[in-house]
C-alpha positions as CSV (number, residue, x, y, z in Angstrom):
1,M,0.0,0.0,0.0
2,L,2.9,2.4,0.8
3,L,4.4,1.8,-2.6
4,T,1.1,2.7,-4.3
5,W,0.9,6.0,-2.5
6,M,4.5,6.7,-3.2
7,Y,4.0,6.3,-6.9
8,F,0.9,8.4,-6.8
9,T,2.8,11.2,-5.0
10,V,5.7,11.2,-7.4
11,M,3.3,11.1,-10.3
12,L,1.6,14.2,-9.0
13,F,5.0,15.9,-8.5
14,S,5.8,15.0,-12.1
15,C,2.5,16.5,-13.3
16,V,3.2,19.7,-11.5
17,N,6.7,19.8,-13.0
18,I,5.2,19.3,-16.5
19,I,2.9,22.2,-15.9
20,M,5.8,24.4,-14.8
21,Q,7.9,23.5,-17.9
22,M,5.0,24.2,-20.2
23,Y,4.7,27.6,-18.5
24,F,8.4,28.2,-19.0
25,T,8.0,27.2,-22.7
26,V,5.2,29.7,-23.2
27,M,7.1,32.5,-21.5
28,Y,10.1,31.9,-23.7
29,S,7.9,31.9,-26.7
30,D,6.4,35.2,-25.5
31,L,9.8,36.7,-25.1
32,K,10.8,35.5,-28.5
33,D,7.7,37.1,-30.1
34,D,8.2,40.3,-28.1
35,F,5.0,40.0,-26.0
36,I,6.9,40.3,-22.7
37,N,10.0,42.2,-21.7
38,P,13.1,40.4,-20.3
39,I,12.8,41.8,-16.8
40,D,9.2,40.6,-16.4
41,L,10.1,37.2,-17.8
42,C,13.0,36.7,-15.4
43,K,10.8,37.8,-12.4
44,K,8.0,35.3,-13.4
45,V,10.2,32.4,-14.4
46,N,12.9,32.7,-11.6
47,R,10.1,32.4,-9.0
48,F,9.4,28.8,-10.2
49,V,12.9,27.5,-11.0
50,L,13.9,26.4,-7.6
51,P,10.5,24.9,-6.7
52,D,10.7,22.9,-9.9
53,M,14.1,21.5,-9.0
54,L,13.2,20.9,-5.4
55,L,10.0,19.1,-6.3
56,H,12.0,16.8,-8.6
57,A,14.6,16.2,-5.9
58,L,11.9,15.5,-3.3
59,G,10.3,13.0,-5.7
60,S,13.7,11.4,-6.3
61,F,14.4,11.0,-2.6
62,I,10.9,9.6,-2.0
63,L,11.8,7.0,-4.6
64,L,15.2,6.3,-3.0
65,F,13.9,5.9,0.5
66,S,11.0,3.7,-0.5
67,G,13.2,1.3,-2.3
68,A,12.2,2.0,-5.9
69,W,15.8,1.7,-7.1
70,F,15.1,1.5,-10.8
71,S,12.9,4.6,-10.8
72,F,15.4,6.5,-8.7
73,L,18.3,5.5,-11.0
74,L,16.3,6.9,-14.0
75,N,15.9,10.2,-12.2
76,T,19.6,10.4,-11.1
77,P,21.0,12.1,-14.3
78,L,18.4,15.0,-14.1
79,L,18.9,15.3,-10.4
80,A,22.7,15.6,-10.9
81,W,22.2,18.1,-13.6
82,N,20.0,20.2,-11.4
83,V,22.5,20.1,-8.6
84,S,25.3,21.1,-10.9
85,L,23.2,24.1,-12.2
86,I,22.5,25.2,-8.7
87,L,26.1,24.8,-7.5
88,G,27.3,26.6,-10.6
89,G,24.8,29.5,-10.1
90,M,23.4,28.9,-13.6
91,H,19.9,28.0,-12.5
92,L,18.4,31.5,-12.5
93,H,17.7,33.7,-15.5
94,D,19.5,37.0,-16.0
95,S,17.5,39.7,-17.7
96,T,20.6,41.3,-19.3
97,T,21.7,38.0,-21.0
98,I,18.3,36.3,-21.6
99,F,18.2,37.1,-25.3
100,K,21.7,35.5,-25.8
101,D,20.8,32.5,-23.8
102,L,17.2,32.1,-24.9
103,S,17.8,29.2,-27.3
104,A,19.7,27.3,-24.5
105,H,16.9,27.9,-22.0
106,Q,14.3,26.7,-24.5
107,K,16.3,23.5,-25.2
108,R,16.7,23.0,-21.5
109,S,13.0,23.4,-20.9
110,F,12.0,21.0,-23.7
111,F,14.5,18.4,-22.4
112,R,13.0,18.8,-18.9
113,L,9.5,18.6,-20.3
114,F,10.4,15.4,-22.1
115,C,12.0,13.9,-18.9
116,Y,9.0,14.8,-16.7
117,T,6.6,13.4,-19.3
118,V,8.4,10.1,-19.5
119,D,8.5,10.0,-15.7
120,F,4.8,10.8,-15.5
121,F,3.8,7.9,-17.7
122,M,6.3,5.5,-16.0
123,Y,4.9,6.4,-12.6
124,L,1.3,6.1,-13.9
125,F,2.1,2.6,-15.2
126,L,3.8,1.6,-11.9
127,F,1.0,3.0,-9.9
128,V,-1.6,1.0,-11.8
129,Q,0.6,-2.1,-11.6
130,C,0.7,-1.7,-7.8
131,L,-3.1,-1.2,-7.6
132,V,-3.6,-4.4,-9.7
133,N,-1.2,-6.4,-7.6
134,E,-3.0,-5.4,-4.4
């Protein structure tokens, strides 16, 4: 029963991360099309960068401590990348260099969106499998 709730929780975390990455993608597109200025974009997006990374880390540690080793190992590369971005101080957006880095931020957002979507469907499958086994 605990494993079922664990997969349900990390599935919800993954869903929230997907919504945040879609928000980032829309904001980058708005900047590219000149619907928003760089300062407003950085204020709006920077407010969600750390919660996005922390939510992924929390989900990963839930997987680790519950014994779902395979799921945790699949999350390890993105977790390590998040930690390296935070330690390098490259996780927040700078309004003075956002136009130069916009392509990189968009690629990063699409990659994260892909990872969170794969995670979501994997957790959904494992959640349903746990329900069937019970």
